[in-house]
C-alpha positions in Angstrom: 30.0 -39.1 42.4 32.7 -40.4 40.0 31.7 -43.6 38.3 33.9 -46.6 38.8 36.5 -47.3 36.0 36.0 -50.5 34.0 38.5 -53.3 35.0 41.9 -53.1 33.5 41.5 -56.6 31.9 38.6 -55.2 29.8 41.0 -52.6 28.3 43.7 -55.2 27.8 41.2 -57.4 25.9 40.1 -54.4 23.8 43.6 -53.3 22.9 44.7 -56.8 21.9 41.5 -57.4 19.9 41.8 -54.0 18.2 45.5 -54.7 17.2 44.7 -58.2 15.8 41.1 -57.5 14.7 40.4 -61.0 16.1 39.1 -62.1 19.5 40.8 -65.5 19.0 44.2 -64.0 18.3 43.8 -61.6 21.2 42.9 -64.5 23.5 46.0 -66.4 22.4 48.2 -63.4 23.2 46.9 -62.6 26.6 46.3 -66.2 27.8 42.5 -66.2 27.9 39.7 -68.1 26.1 38.1 -66.6 23.1 34.7 -66.5 24.8 36.2 -64.7 27.8 37.7 -62.0 25.6 34.4 -61.6 23.7 32.5 -61.3 27.0 34.9 -58.6 28.3 34.6 -56.6 25.1 30.8 -56.8 25.4 31.0 -55.7 29.1 33.2 -52.7 28.1 30.8 -51.7 25.3 27.9 -51.9 27.7 29.8 -49.8 30.3 30.7 -47.1 27.7 27.3 -47.2 26.0 28.8 -47.5 22.5 29.8 -50.4 20.2 33.6 -50.6 19.8 33.7 -53.3 17.0 31.7 -54.3 14.0 31.4 -58.1 14.0 31.9 -59.3 10.5 31.9 -62.8 9.0 35.6 -62.6 8.3 36.7 -60.8 11.4 36.4 -57.5 13.3 36.5 -53.9 12.3 36.8 -50.9 14.7 33.9 -48.5 14.9 34.5 -44.8 15.0 34.2 -44.9 18.8 36.7 -47.8 18.9 39.2 -45.9 16.8 38.8 -42.9 19.1 39.3 -45.0 22.3 42.3 -47.2 21.0 45.1 -44.6 21.1 44.1 -43.5 24.6 44.0 -47.1 25.9 47.3 -47.9 24.2 49.0 -44.9 25.8 47.6 -45.7 29.2 48.8 -49.4 29.0 52.2 -48.3 28.0 52.4 -45.9 30.9 51.4 -48.6 33.3 53.9 -51.0 31.8 56.7 -48.5 32.2 55.7 -47.6 35.7 55.7 -51.2 36.9 58.7 -52.6 34.9 61.3 -51.8 37.6 59.2 -53.7 40.2 58.8 -56.9 38.2 61.5 -59.5 38.8 63.3 -60.9 35.8 61.5 -63.9 34.3 63.2 -67.3 35.0 65.6 -68.4 32.3 63.4 -71.5 31.7 59.6 -71.0 31.7 57.7 -73.9 30.3 54.1 -73.0 29.4 51.6 -75.9 29.5 48.1 -75.5 28.2 46.3 -78.3 30.0 42.9 -79.8 30.7 41.9 -78.7 34.2 41.0 -82.3 35.0 44.5 -83.6 34.2 46.1 -80.7 36.1 44.0 -81.4 39.2 44.1 -85.2 39.3 47.2 -86.3 37.4 49.8 -83.5 37.3 49.0 -81.8 40.7 49.5 -84.9 42.9 52.8 -85.9 41.2 54.2 -82.4 40.5 56.5 -82.4 43.6 58.6 -85.2 42.0 59.0 -83.1 38.8 60.0 -80.0 40.8 62.5 -82.0 42.7 64.1 -83.5 39.6 64.0 -80.3 37.5 64.2 -77.3 39.9 65.5 -75.0 37.1 62.3 -75.4 35.0 59.6 -72.9 36.0 56.1 -73.9 35.0 53.1 -71.8 33.8 49.8 -73.7 33.5 46.9 -72.4 31.4 43.8 -74.4 32.2 40.9 -75.3 29.9 38.1 -77.8 29.5 36.7 -77.9 26.0 38.7 -78.4 22.7 38.3 -74.8 21.5 39.8 -73.3 24.7 43.3 -74.7 24.5 46.0 -72.0 23.9 48.2 -73.8 21.3 50.1 -70.7 20.0 51.4 -69.8 23.5 52.1 -73.2 24.9 55.2 -75.4 24.8 53.1 -78.4 25.8 49.4 -78.9 25.0 47.4 -81.5 26.9 43.9 -81.3 25.4 40.6 -83.1 25.8 38.5 -84.2 22.9 38.3 -86.7 20.0 41.3 -87.8 18.0 40.2 -85.6 15.1 40.0 -82.6 17.4 43.5 -83.3 18.9 45.1 -83.3 15.4 47.4 -85.8 13.7 50.6 -84.9 15.7 49.1 -85.3 19.2 49.7 -88.5 21.1 47.1 -90.3 23.3 47.9 -89.6 26.9 47.1 -92.5 29.2 43.9 -94.4 28.6 40.9 -93.9 26.3 38.7 -95.9 28.6 36.1 -94.9 31.2 35.8 -96.5 34.6 33.1 -96.2 37.3 34.1 -95.0 40.7 32.2 -94.5 43.9 32.8 -93.5 47.5 33.6 -96.6 49.6 30.6 -96.0 51.9 28.2 -96.0 48.9 29.6 -99.0 47.0 27.2 -101.5 48.6 24.1 -99.7 47.5 24.4 -98.9 43.8 20.7 -98.9 43.2 20.2 -95.9 45.5 23.7 -94.3 45.1 23.4 -90.9 43.4 24.9 -90.9 39.9 27.0 -88.1 38.5 27.0 -87.6 34.7 29.4 -85.6 32.6 27.5 -83.8 29.9 28.7 -83.4 26.3 30.7 -86.6 26.4 30.1 -89.7 24.3 29.9 -93.0 26.1 28.0 -92.9 29.3 26.0 -94.8 31.9 23.7 -96.6 29.5 26.8 -98.1 27.8 28.3 -99.0 31.1 25.2 -100.8 32.3 25.1 -102.8 29.1 28.8 -103.7 29.3 28.9 -104.7 33.0 25.3 -106.0 33.4 25.1 -104.0 36.6 22.3 -101.6 37.5 22.4 -98.1 38.9 20.1 -95.1 39.3 19.6 -92.5 36.6 21.9 -89.5 36.8 20.8 -86.8 39.2 24.0 -84.6 39.2 25.4 -83.1 36.0 28.9 -81.5 35.5 31.0 -80.4 32.5 34.2 -82.3 33.1 35.5 -85.6 34.3 37.6 -83.8 36.9 34.5 -82.1 38.4 32.7 -85.5 38.5 35.6 -87.1 40.2 35.8 -84.3 42.7 32.2 -84.6 43.6 32.5 -88.4 43.9 35.6 -88.1 46.1 33.6 -85.9 48.4 30.9 -88.5 48.9 28.3 -87.1 46.5 27.8 -90.2 44.3 29.1 -92.5 41.6 31.1 -91.1 38.6 32.1 -92.5 35.3 35.5 -90.9 34.3 38.5 -91.4 32.1 40.6 -93.9 34.0 43.8 -91.8 33.6 42.3 -89.5 36.2 41.5 -92.3 38.7 45.0 -93.2 40.0 45.3 -90.6 42.8 41.7 -90.8 44.0 41.8 -94.6 44.1 45.2 -94.9 45.8 44.2 -92.2 48.3 41.1 -94.1 49.2 38.8 -91.3 48.1 36.9 -93.6 45.8 36.9 -97.3 44.8 36.2 -98.9 41.4 32.7 -100.1 41.1 33.8 -102.7 38.6 37.1 -103.7 37.0 35.4 -103.4 33.6 35.9 -100.3 31.5 34.1 -99.0 28.4 35.4 -97.0 25.4 34.8 -93.3 24.7 35.3 -91.2 21.7 37.1 -88.5 23.8 40.3 -88.8 25.7 43.4 -86.7 26.7 46.1 -86.0 24.1 49.5 -84.4 24.4 51.5 -82.4 21.9 54.8 -80.7 22.5 57.0 -78.1 20.7 59.6 -80.2 19.0 62.2 -77.5 19.4 61.9 -77.4 23.2 64.0 -79.9 25.2 62.1 -78.9 28.4 58.8 -79.7 26.7 60.1 -83.2 25.9 61.4 -83.6 29.4 57.9 -82.8 30.8 56.2 -85.1 28.3 58.5 -88.0 29.3 58.0 -87.4 33.0 54.2 -87.2 32.6 54.1 -90.4 30.5 56.2 -92.2 33.0 54.0 -91.0 35.9 50.9 -92.2 34.2 52.5 -95.6 33.3 53.5 -96.2 36.9 49.9 -95.3 37.9 48.5 -98.0 35.6 50.6 -100.6 37.3 49.6 -99.4 40.8 45.9 -99.4 39.7 46.1 -103.0 38.5 47.6 -104.1 41.8 44.8 -102.3 43.6 42.1 -104.0 41.5 43.8 -107.4 41.7 
């Protein structure tokens, strides 16, 4: 029986890594995270039964087996590219690439995106989602909307929306905070103990843990408990009645969302202004709701 071929993506990751001798540069080129490229290379090495790279402190080096495999993979990818080129439609004249926190994409951009598409139908959008600061594809993107500290965002990035955290809960659970399940976002500074101190309100200890504010808000919106999230994300969920604020008080956090655009791209600036206006109008609506 013929053994199954490794997935094509493994070979793409290998070829790009071999050309750059860097998993990070390969990830930037093919629109993946560095960890995903590294995992695919390891999977290919396991499948073939040989190491393809030497991992060195200052980068990568091909092994003899890697050098033997590379020209064959390169030729095969060229053949596939040539074979499919006539079937691929021309790229749109304007393609705006946005490397964005998946939480912002889900809870801020997604609900409001129809208004952008209606106003700028000639701009096609490509979104590259990420969670942690090291996952954002800056070299490929016209717009980078990252999550992290001010230091991680860099000096040229601007704060997007709020740097505050707000507690939200499903409306049916708002009257029983002592027994309401609590959802916690791991790896984030500022949390439930700070919120309890600031508000003087009590709540249970966390019993559900997630890795992003967006995931916490999604679980809360589906009735799973109370979440503490960046208030920039809260607009759509609150206005849609999925959750309600537990308190009007907010607390600070070291991490927030930041936006940076390619200064040479007019479309990037258009998207930035649209998103900033969308978030500003959401703040006004949220104040009215709380009022």
